[in-house]
N, C-alpha and C positions, 0 to 999 in steps of 0.2 A: 504493500499500499504506500509506503514511504517513497519507494522508487517511482511509483506512478505519479505521486504528488510532485516529486522533484522534476520529473519529466514534463509535467504540465506547466510548472513554473518556468522551466527553461524554454518551453514552446512559446509561452507568452512573451518572454524576454526576446526571443528571436524575431517574433512577429513585430514587436514594438521597435526593435532595432531596424528592421527592414522599412517600417513605416517612417521612422525618422530619416533614414538615408534617402529614400525616394522623395520625401517631402522637401528635403533640402535641395535636391536636384530640380524638382518642379518649381519651387519658389525662386530658386536662383535663375533659372532660364526665363521665368515669367518676368521677374524684375528687370533682367537684362534687356529683354526685347522691348518692354515698355519704355525703358530709359533710352534705348537706341532709337525707337520710333519718334519719341518726343524730341530727341536731340538732332535729328536729321536736318541738314541744310537743304531747304526746298526752294531757295532763291537762285539756284544755279541752273543754267540751261545745259543739261548733260547730254552729250552726244549719244549715250547709250539709251536714252529715252527713260531713264529711271526717274522716279518721283523725287528722290533726295539721296544724299550721301553723307558719310561722316568718316573722318580719319581717327583711329584710336591707337593707343600704344599700350602694350601689356606683355609681360614676360620676355622683355628684351627684343620685341619685334613690333612692327607697325601693321595695322589692319586697315584696308580700304573697303568700307561696307556701303553698298547701294541697295535701295529698296525700290521695287517696282510696284506701282499702285495697284495694278491688276495682275500682270504677269509679264515675264520677258518675252521677246519675240520667238525664242526657241527654248524648249524645255531642256534643261541640263540633265545629263545622265546620272549624276551623283547628287541628286537632291536629298537633303537631310530633313527628316521629319521629327518634330518634337511632340510626342504623344505618350510614350510609355511612362514617363515620369508621373504624369497625371493619373494614368490608369493604375499603376503600381501603388501610388499613394492611397488612392481610394480603396483598392482591393485589400491592402494590408490593414488599413484603418477599419474596414468593415470586419475583417477577420478578428481584429483586436476587440471590436465591439462585441462580437460573439463570445470570445474567450473570457472577457472580463465581466461584461454587463449582462449578457444573456445567460451564460452558464453560472455566473455568480449573482444572479438577479436578487436573491434574498439579502445579500449583503449590500450591493451597490446600486441596484435599479429601483427596487420597490421600497417605499417608506410608508408603512401603514398610517402614520400620523399625517401624511400628505394625501394619499389616496389608497384605499384598501383594495389593491389589485392582486390578482393571482399572477404567477410568473408568465403564463401564456398570454394573459391580457396585456401585461406590460410590454412584452416582446412584440405583440401584434400592433400596439399603439406606436411603438418605436419604428417598425418597418413601414407602417402606413404613413406616418408623418414624413419620413424621408422621401417616399414616393410622391406624396402630396406637394412637398416643397418644390421639386423639380417641375411637375406638371403645371402648377399654378404660375410659377415664375416664367416658364417657357411660353405659356399662352399669353401672358401679359406682354412679354417682349414682342411677340408676333402680332399683337393687336395694334390698332392705331394709337392707343395710349403709349405704346412703346416707342413711337417715332420721336418723342422728346426724351432724350436721355436723362436730363436732370429730373424731370417729372417721374420718370421710371425709377430712378434711384431713390427718390423720396418714398414712393409707394413700396419699394422693396424694403426700405428701412422700417416702414410701418408694419409690414408683414413679419419681419424679424423680431420686432418688439412684441408683437402679438404671440409669436411662437415662443419667445422667452417666457412670457407669462403663462402660456399653456404648459410648457414643459415643467415649470416649477410648481404647477398645480397638480401634476400627475406622477412625477418621479421624485426621487431623492434629489437634494440640491446638487450633489456631486454628479449624478446622471443627467440632471436637467441642463447644466451648462455644457457638459460633454456632448449631449444630443444637439444642442443648438449649434455647436461647432460642426458636428456631423451633418446636420441639416444644411448648413452653408457650404460645407465642403462637397456635399453631393451635388448641389447646384453647380459649383465650380467645375467639378470633374465631368458632369453631364454636359456642360457647355462645350468642353473639349471633344467628348465622344459623339454627341448628337448634332452639334452645330459647326464648330470650328473645323474639325477634320473632314466631315462630309463636304463642306463648302470648298475646302482646299482641293479635295479630290475632283470636284466638278470642274474647277479651274484647270487642273492638270489634264483631265480628260478632254476638255475643249482644245487645249493647246496641242495635244497629241493628234487630235482629229483635224487640226488646221482651222478651228473656229476661234473667233475672238471672244474671250471670256467676258461675262457680264460683271461689271464692277460691284454690283450689289452684294455678291457673295463675300467679297473682301470686306465690305463695309459692315455687314452683319457680324462676321467673325471678329472684327476689331471691337465692335461694341461689347460682345460677350467677353473678350479678352480684357477689356478695360474694367468691366464689372469684377472679374476675377482678381485683378490687380488691387482694387480697393477692398476686397473682402478678405484678402490673405492674412493681414495682421490680426484682425479680430479672431479668425479661426485659430491662429497660433495661440493667442491668449486663452481661448476657450478650451483648447486641447491641453493646456498646461494648468488650467484652473483647479483640477482635482487635487493638486498638491497644496492648494492654499484655501483652507477652510474659511478665512475671512472673506473670500469671494463667493464660494459656492454654498456655504452653510449660513450665510446671513439671511435675515428676514427679507432683505431687499435685493436678493440675488438676481431677480429678473431685471430690475432697473439697472443694477451694476452691469449686467450683460448688454443692456441697451446702450449704455454710455460707452462701453468698450468699442462698439461699432463706430461711434462718433470719433473716438480717439484714432481708430484705424484710418478714417477719412482724413482727419487733420494731418496726420503724419505722412500719409501717402501724397496728400495734396502739396505738402512742402517739397518733397523730393521730385514729384512729377513737374511742378512748376520750375524747379531748379534745372531739371534736365531739359525742359522746353525753353530755357533761357528767358524766363519771365521774371527773374529776380529772386532774391531771398525773401520769402514771405514769412518773416519772423513771427507774425501774429499767430501762426499755426502752432508754434511752440508754447506760447502763452495759453492758447485755447486748450492744447493737450494737457498742460500742467493743471489748469483749472478743472478740467474734466476728471483728471486722476485724483485731485484733492477731493472732489465731490464723491468719487468712488470710495476713497478711504473713509470719508465721513459716513457714507451710507452703510458701509460694512459693519459699523458698530453703533451708530447713532441710536437705533431703537433700543439698545441694551445699556445705554449710559444711565447710571444712577449716581455716579460721583466722578470726580476727575480721574483720567486714566492713570493707572499706576506706572511708576517709573520702572525701567529695566531692573530686574533683580540682580543684586550684586552679592558676592560672598558665597560661602559654601551652602550646600543643600540643607545644612542644619537649621538655617533660619526658617525654612518652610516647615520642618518637622517640629519646631518649637513655637510656631505661630498659633494664635487662637483658632480653634476649629479644626486643627489637623486630625485629631482623633476621629471626628465625624467624617471628614473627607477620606481618610484612610479606609473607613468602613464602606463608604460609597464606592470607591475605586475597587476595593476587593470584591464587592458584591456585583458591580456593574461592568467592570473592565477586565478583571484578572482571569476570567474564564478563557479569554483569548490571549491576553498579554501575559503569558506565563511560559516557563521553560517547556512545559508539556501542556499545551492548550487543551481545555476540556471541551471546547466547541467542536462538534463533528465536522470533519473535513479540513480542519486546520492542523498542520503538523509542526508549525513554528510560529512564534509570536509575530504579528504583522509588523513589518519594517524593523524587526528585531527589538521592539520595545517591550520590556518586561516590567510589570507592576505588581510584584508579589511581596516586596519588603518595604519597610518604612523608608529605607535609604533610596530605593528605586523610585518610589512615589514622590519623594521630596526632590529627587534629582530631575524628574520629569514635570516639575510643577508648572513651568511655563506652557508646555505642550498640553497638559491637562486643562489648564485655564483657558487656552485658546480653543481647543477642540471640543471640550465638554462643558465649559463654563460660559465663555463669551459667545461661542457658537454651538450649534447642535451637530457638528461633524461626527462626533463620537458619542456613544456607540453607533456604528453604521446602521442606518434605518431605525435607530433606537431599539434594537433587538432585545436589549436587557431592560428596557422600560425605565430609563433614568427619569426621575420626576423633575419638574421645574424647580421645586424647592431644593432638590439636591444640587442642581446646577447653580442655584443662587448661593448655596453653601460653599461651593468650589470657588465662586467669584469672590465671596467675602473673605475666605481663607487666603487666597492669593493676594488680594489687596491689603489685607492686614499684614502679611509677611513683607510686602514691598513698600508699605507706607502709603499706599494709594487711597 
């Protein structure tokens, strides 16, 4: 049994590693080509008939890049396609969703205090929502409403905010933000698979057949590529959010997610403007900082009862000697130690999550800050509140930590 569990853990690690590698490749090529397109010199009458050109230097050499608005007069034999980075990122991400959130639904997907769902219901909602996201987005893009790209992006943002609220109403906080990222990433990858690549194949087929390609296919592909560019940074944040309970376990997690999308827009707008030689739009950095400050405030504001405690200093002894430690020790032993033990009592666990053990006075005192953040200030732990930690117990943890730190 132990070997099977270890194999499962390494399988998850391998899939996660593939996901990270392919995501880096996809994001890198996406950022590069958007920057390249924005930076092209289009004020030159090029004999080649290209729409624009740019000279670049990298790795000890010089590169002369030209872009054809529709296509070159003759199709080259060694055309390079950029598609597998996107496909591999989505496929590995979906595999990870199955391994972690579907097979581990009781821990990470379903939270009875949010919605009393069975595992199969939660998985069905997950799958249906991902499919709905692409179908709704694609139909809007193809409608007359989608002719105005600014108007389209505003509506897309409204849909993303609505989905953030929906996900936090049916899943655990951890799964909600992760699913919002998967929802967005599905749209991005589907853009490549269903729109960008087929349109490029039509252009190639026309060239090979001696026909003049229609410029509309390139225009549509560029629109979807631009959407992907602005959605990339929020997706990265959401995929990493499960490591930060102050983001996913806050009472205002849906609004935090909504603001993250705005941060992604302000950051990308700065770099896109810079690449397009439109100047340094420094206001975007101020806007980003203000949005992030708002996120920080939202993550804890509903739980403020007194001023925030300062960072704990000194040995763990101060926490063991603080008022209320005995009660907190009983809470942790009763609600947390069945998993966070050298030999977890919870079925299916063969080692303490993230190696954190909470069996002795010293271990509990040493993990004081983590206990405070994950079980006091937020509801990240226990996962899905499987051990039924009461609000009064969370309040005791908060009071103990703040007493120990002078907060």
